[in-house]
N, C-alpha and C positions, 0 to 999 in steps of 0.2 A: 504494501499501501503505501502510495507518495502523496505528499506535501507537500508545497511548495513554500515555503517560509524566508522569511527576511530573518534578522539575529533579532534573538528574543533579549527582551531590554529586563533588566529587573522592576521591582515594584519600586515607589517613592519616586520615580522620577520627576523632575520637574517639571515635564508635559505627561499630564496623564494620558492621552491619546497612546504615548508608547505603551502603559500600563496595560489600558484597553485591548490595544493592538496584541501583545504578549498573552493577554488572558484567554482571547478568541484563538490568536494559534493555538496554544497549548491546549483546548479543549478538541482542535480541531486535528489535532496531532492526534489525541490519544481513540479520536472516532476514527479516522484513517487506519490507525496500526488496530483496529477490532477491538482496543481496550475499554471496553462499554463503563467498567467501575470506573477507571480513570477519568473518563470523560467523564459521566456523570458527577463526582466529585468535584467537578470544577463551575457544577454549575449553582441555579437557587436552591434547586429541590433536587437532590440524587435521585429519590427514587422515584421519582415522577420520571426524572430523566433516565433512569434504568429502565423502565415500562415502554420509553417512546423508541430508544436507543434501538431496544432487542424487539419490539415492534416491526422497525423500521429493517433489521437484518434478516426479518423471515421474510417480509412483505419485497425483499429486495435476494432474495436469495441466492448466495453466491457473490456478491456483488462487490466490487472492490472501489471505493473512494480514495479520488484525489482531490485535495483542495487547494486552492489560492484563497487568501486575504485583500480585501481590496483597501477601500476609504474607509476610515475612522475618525467619529463625529460624536463627539462627547459634549451632554447641556450642563446647564446649571444647577441639574437639580439630582445630580447622581446618578446620572442614566446616562448609556453611550448607543450606539450601534455601531455594528460591523460590515460591512458589504462585500460578499465573498462569493466565490462560483464553484459549486460543486459537480466534476467529471467522474458518472459512476461507469465503471467499467462492467457492463452488466454480462452474465455469462451467454457467451454463443448468440451477443445480440449486439448492434453499436451500441458507442459510448451515447450515455446521456447527461448531457451539461445543461445547466442554469442557473443562474444569480439568484443569491439569498438573502438574509439578511438576518443578521444574531442580534439581538438586540440584550443587554448586561447590566448591571447593575452592580452600585459598590456600598460592600458592606464591611464593616471594622477591616478598612483600610484595603479590601481585598473586592477585587472585578470577577462576579461571576455571571456567566451564560443563563438565560432567563428559560427555565426549563418548560419551552413552550412546544409546540408543534409546527410553528411556522420556520421553527430553526432547524427542522428537519427538509419542508418544502417550503413555500411562502404559500400556497393553496391550501396548507392542509391546515387542520382545526381539529379543536377538543372532540374527540367521539369520533373521530376517522381515523383510518388508514391509509396506503397507497397498494396498488393494486396491478402488479405487472405482468402485462399480457403480451407473450411473443410470437411471431407470427412467420413462418417457412413461406415464402412466395411458392405457386405451383409449379410443380419438377418442369423443366424445359424437356423438350421431347427430343429422344432418337427418333434419326428419322430412315424410312428406306430410302433407297437410289432417287426416286421421284420427290423425294420431299415431303412425304405424309408421315405421320407420327407410327412409331411400331408399337409405342403401348398408350395404353388407356386405361381410367378408372375402371375397376371390376369388381361384382359383387363376390363377395368371399364369405365362409364360414370357417370360425374362427375353434378349432376345437378345442376343448380341454377340460379341465378337472376343479371341481367347487370341492375342496378338501373336506369340509363340514357337511357335506351330501354323501363322501363313500362311505359304504358300508363293506365293504370289501378289494380292500384296494390290489391285493393279486390279481382277483379274476375280472376286474374291472380292468386292472393295465396290459392281462392277456386278449383281454375282448378287444381293447382299442387298436391293441399291435394285430391283432388278425383282421380289422380291417383297414389301417391304415399305415402298415409296415412298418410305424416306429418301435424298433427295439422295446419290450415291457420292462426291464429291468431298468431301462433307463425311464419310462414314464413314473416307475413306483421313485426312483433317485429323488427325481424333480420336486415332485409332491411331498415326499419328506422331508424334502431340504426349504420349501415353502412354507413362509411366516404366514402365520393361522390367519385364513380368511382371504388371504390370494389369488388371482386366478392364474392357474396352472396351464402355460399352452402347451397343446400335443402339437398340431399339426394346423394350416392353414391351406384349407380346400376351394377352388372355384367353385361357386354353387354346384354347379352338373356335379362332378365330381363329390361332394357332398352327397349329394340326393342319390348316388348312385349306391352310397353305403349309409344311408340313414335306415333303414329297416335295422341295420347289425347295431349301431349304436343309440340310439336317441333314447331308448328305456334306459341305459346302464346308471345305474344307481350313481350320482357323483359327477356324471359325464354332463359338463354345459357348452353351447353352442353359439354364443353371440356371433351376430352379422356384423358386416365392416365391409370397406373397400380395400382394394390394394391397386396399386400402379404394374399393370402386367404387360407382358407382350402378348400374342394373340391365341398361343398355347403353350402350354404349359417347358416344351422344348424348344419353341421357334428361337431356334441361335442364339441358345443359350452362352455355349461355348464362347463367342465373340460379344452378346449384348449383356450377358449377366442376368441378374435380379435387383428389384430396390425391395427392402423390407426395412423393419425397424432397428434404428441404430444399434450395434451392439458396441462393447467398450472398445474393442480392439480398433474402432472405424473412428469412436471420441479422440482415444488416445491418438490413434493416426491424424487426426486432424486439428490437432494441438500444434497451436502457434506460439512459442516462447511460454509454454505451461498451460497456455488459456484455449480451451476447447472453440472449435469453430461450432460445434454443432450440438443437440442437447440430445438425452434420453426420450426414446418416442418419436424423434423427426425420423420420415420414409429416406432412406440414403441407399444409394450404391450400395449392393451387398458384395458384387463380384461382374466382372467383366468390364466394357464398357462404361457401364453405368461407375462402377466403383472408378475404375481411374481417370475420368471425367468430370470428378465429386462434384468440383466447385463449380465448374462451365454450367452442370446441367441443375446445381442445386440452387444457384442463385446465393444474395444476403437476405437474413435475415431481418425483420423489420420487429416492431414492438411499439405499444400503447400504454402509458401511465396512467392511470385515472384513481382520484381521489376518491372513496368509497365510506360509506357509514363501517364502524367497528361494530356494528352488529348485525350480525349474521340473518338474522330472522326478519332484516327490511328488506324491501323491492326495490333500495335506492339504486337507480342505476349509476351513481355517482356523474364525476366531473372530470372531460380527459384533459390532462395536466401536459401532456406529450405526446408525439407519435411521429414514430419514422418508417415511412412507407417500405415494406420490401423489396428485393430490384430483382426480377426476373433472371434467373439464367438464360443461356444462349445453345438452340437447339444445337444436336450434331446430328451433322448425316454420314450415313453409312451407303455404301455402293449396294446394299442386299434389293435382291428381289425377289418379293415376295412369290410369287409364283415356282420361282424357282425354288426358295426355302420349303412352300410348302411341299411341291413334289418328292424334295428329297425326305422330308420328313416323314412321308407318306411311305417312303420305300425302305428306308431305313427299318419303319415300325416293322414290316415283314420280316424281319429275323427275331428271335429270341436272343441271340448271342450280341453280345455289344459291338455296333456297326453305327460307322462314321462316312458323312460323304461333306464333301468340301468343291463348292463350284466356284471357279474361275473364271473371270473374263480375259482370253486373249488378247495381246499387247497394252495392256494396262494395270494388271495383275490384281483388279480390283476384285476381293471377295462376295463372289453375289448371293450364296449360301453357304453356311455351316451347320452340320446338321448332326447329330447325335441321339440314337435310341433311349430307351429309358434304361435298357441294362446297362448303359456305357457310361464313364466320365467325360464329360462333355468339354471338359478342357484339354483331352487329346484328342482330339478333331487337330487343333492349332498346335499343344504343344507336346505331343505323345511321342515317343520316341522305340520305333518299330524297326525290324528289320522289312525290308522292303521286297524282298526275295527277286524273283524273276521281271519284275517291273523296271529292276536296277539295270535290264537287260537293254532298255531305251540308252542309258549312258554309256554305257561298256560298247551298244554298237556306233554312238556317237564316237567314242575313242577310236573304233578301230576303221569306222569311215573317214575318220580324221585321219588319221594317220596314212591312208591310203593301204593298208594292211588287205584290204578286201573290197570289192562292191558286191551289189544286192546279188551278182549273178555267179561270184565265186562259188568253185562248188568247194563244199567243206566238210568233214567226216563229222557225222552223229553217232557215234559207239554208246552203246546202254552205258559202260560204262568208263572212264580214265582213271588211273592213277597217277597224284602228284605228291612226292616225298612218302613214298609208301602209304599217304592215304586214299582212300578210295573214294570217287564223286560218282553220283548214278544221276541217271533221268527219272524219270518217274515211273516205277514200275519197269524202270533197267530198260525203255522203249529203247530202239537200232533203226535210225534211217537210212544205216549205210552214208553214201557219200551224196549229199543234194546240195540244192543251189541254198547259198545262205539265206535268200528270204523264207525259205522253207524252212530252214534249221530258227529261225525267228519265228514264224508263225506257230509251228511247232514248240518252242519255249527247251531248246536243246541245250540243256547244262552242259555237256561234255565237249560241245563244239565253242561255246563260250569260256570257256575255262580253255581249252585247249589256246585257241585265238588269243587271247587274254596274255596268259603266260606272255607271250613275245613280245609285249611292249613294255615301253618304260614302265618302272613304278611309280609311277605321280601321271601315267596317262588316265588312269579311270578319276582320281578326282578332281584334274585340270578339266576333262569332261564337262564331272558334273556341276564344278564352280561354275563353268559358264550356262548352265541354268540357272543359277543362283544357290546349288546346293552348297553349305558352309560358310555362308555370308550373314553378318553380325545385325540381323533386322530391327531397325528400334521401332518399337509398335506399343501402340496400348496397351493391347493383348499378346503377351509374348506368341512368336510362330516357329519353334525349333525349323530350322531350316535346312538340320541333313547332315550326315558325319560320312565322307568316306577318306578314309586315308592315304594318305601320298607315300607311304614309306613300307606298304606291307607287301613282304614276297614268299615264293612258296605256296603252302597249305593257306594262308592267311587270304593272299593275294586272288589263288584260284577261288574261295570262297564269296571275297569281295565282287570279285566279278558277276555271280548270281545272285546278288544282294544278300547275303548270309554273312559271315566272318565279322567284321568288324564296322560293317554298314550300317546307317542308321535311319530314318526317315520318317517325317510326321506327315498325316493326311495331305495339311495342308501346304504342303512343298513339295509334294509328289505332282497334285494339281498343279503348282507353279510351272513346275516343270514340264506336264503336257504342255502347257499354256505356252510355254517359249518355244516349244515344237511345232504346235499348230502356227502361231503370229509371227515365227522368225526372227522375234523381238523380245527374247525373255523382260521381264518387269518385275521391280518388286513388289511384294506384297501390300494391298493399301486396302487399308480398313476404316479409315474415312477419310469423306469427300472435303479436298481442299488443306489435308493434316500434310507436315511436313512427310518430306517423303523417307521411307524409312533406310532408305539406302540406295549405293547407284543402282542403277542399271546392269545387270550381269550384259556380258558379252556376246553372248551367244556363241554356240559354234562355228556357226555362216551357213550360207545359202547352200553351197554345194553339198555336205551331209547332211539337211534337211532335205533337198529334194531328191538324198537316195534314203534316209530315215522314213519317211511320212508312208512312202509305200510298202514299206516294212511292217506298218502299225495298221494299213490299211487290210491286208493280208492277213494279218491276225483274227480280225472280224469277218473278213470273206471266209477264209476258207480254215483257219487256225483253232488256238484253244477258246479264245470268243465270238465261234461263230453264232452263236446263240444271239448276238446284237447283232447279226446282218439281215436282217431288216429294220432296221432303227434309223438308217438314214445315213447320210455321211459321217459314219464314227470309222475312227483311227483309236489303236489302244494296244495294250499290254498285259496280259494276267501275270499273276504274283502268287508265286504261294512257298513263305516263308518261316522254317523253321526254328522252334523255340522251346527253351523248358530244358528240363533233361530224365524225362518220362521216353520211356522206349516202348515203343518207336517216339520219334518227339512229336508233340501238339505242333500246329504250322496256323498262322495269320491267313487268311482270304487276301486275295491285292488285285483290284483291276484301275487302271489310270487310263485315260485318254482324253478323245476328246468328239465333237460334233460340231459339222459345219451346216449352216444354212438349216439350222433346226428352228422350231418354234420360236424359242429366245434368242434366238441368232445363232454364233458362234461361241461356245461353252466348253470350257476344258474341264475337268473334275479327277477325285481319284474317291476311290472305294475301298476300306479295311472293316472287315468282317474278323475280328477279334476271337483266335482260336477256331474260325469257320472250318479247318482243314485242308480246305482246298481254294481254289481260285473261284471254282464253279459257283462260290455263294456270293461273292463278291460279282460276280457275272451277273446273277441273276437280281441282284439286287441296283446296278446298274439298268438292267431290261426296265425295271420298276420303275426306277426315275426317268427315265427315258420316255416310256409310256406314259407316266404321269403327266408328262411335258402334251401330249398330243400329237 
């Protein structure tokens, strides 16, 4: 607490105004420091002053006072006044400043501050108190690519527990857990830890979701269901990995927002909990305002009070994303067809704009952007880039595709050890022949794969509001590790978002840094790209995958190009595998789009191809 003071003067000065000023400054110094007893002891009625200052501390809870003394006037009747300026540092609100006047009287050669309500505020009278109402502006919207808001106030039901009505807590917790999916032990612990009479939240559901479980929970003793509204996206999974969610402020967020120890927000505020909603917190939330009123201290009265100060809240600024709802909805519907954790990211070729970021209920939505997974044979787009760029072969070059190949004593095989004999490189790519790619890649320089991947942005340090893992392709791998890297195993890792960016770079010929916010700072320099000569050879290879190869199920989805991938992981025997498909569609209903699909533990690429098929089918 700060008090701006001039030098304190001793009593019995030749000029009584010096003594008056010193008395006023001492009173204000104690009050500003939170020393109510000390401040009250410098007044004409310590008991009344104690009650007044304690009430003010309650009315302006957590606020800190800074005071500056102004003009002093001393009358001939043993009375004086001191002008002062109060500046209240309100909690999570702008400062409140106003001029005031202290009245002082002299008794027994000592000046005391009059213990009257006007010492706190000039409009405050006996029987009254201050009432502070803090308000946040309506949260600024996050919009889609067209500028339409993506979040709206939505009816919800807050499923919770009233401890006073509970007759059998374990049974109640089990029943709520069965209906909502919230852990029963967590419900029990939260109820037991809650203060008496406090509502204990379990989960907040959109109204239709609550109606679906109403019959299971409505008559449970102790369960209560207060309605409300929340700022929500069109659906519970709508681009949640990018957009995030809005909800009641957590202590972590309050601490995170603090500047010099002072929180910017308050408990109960609706804030961004994750994603862009959190990363753009200040931009979207705006600045709080407040109203201070003088009201009756008698709560039984209907006195609305007198407003003595108002600062209007300042709205935030909208944040535009490149998301396309039609693509997002099609992606959400497609990933929902899979019971396994599944992600689908869509990118605009040539711009890097993220058009859809989708994860199903089984998935951790952050993994669509920041997950780190071996890409399996999807990596062959980059291995082929290295081979074609080095002039090691052309699409027509005959290459061996044996069922197995051995590198430094380790055997690598094709799926089910299929053996194509000697075939054009185009066919080896379309059929995803591991042995071909291993044999060919081992003849390349050790950094060739990482350089080819980097030409599409893999390994870049993207600077984004919501992190995107740009992938990892080592530059020093040799032997068996280099062989495994060539087919997307070994030490190669990729996120669905980055693999979609690779596909977009192949489609457009101009790889781009990812874009999450329209008009935002670039995430980094645009990747160099492998050059048109390489891409003109690579694109027909990817088309052949769909026409006659491992993704032939997509053959009727228009001009689709792509690459499947099956990536082993874990320690099980036989190992588990992720399923991938990455590619692009030209001239579709939403124009040219690039995308990547990951089905975690999908065991083969066919699961990812099926999700891709559903996605493209949903577009019409």
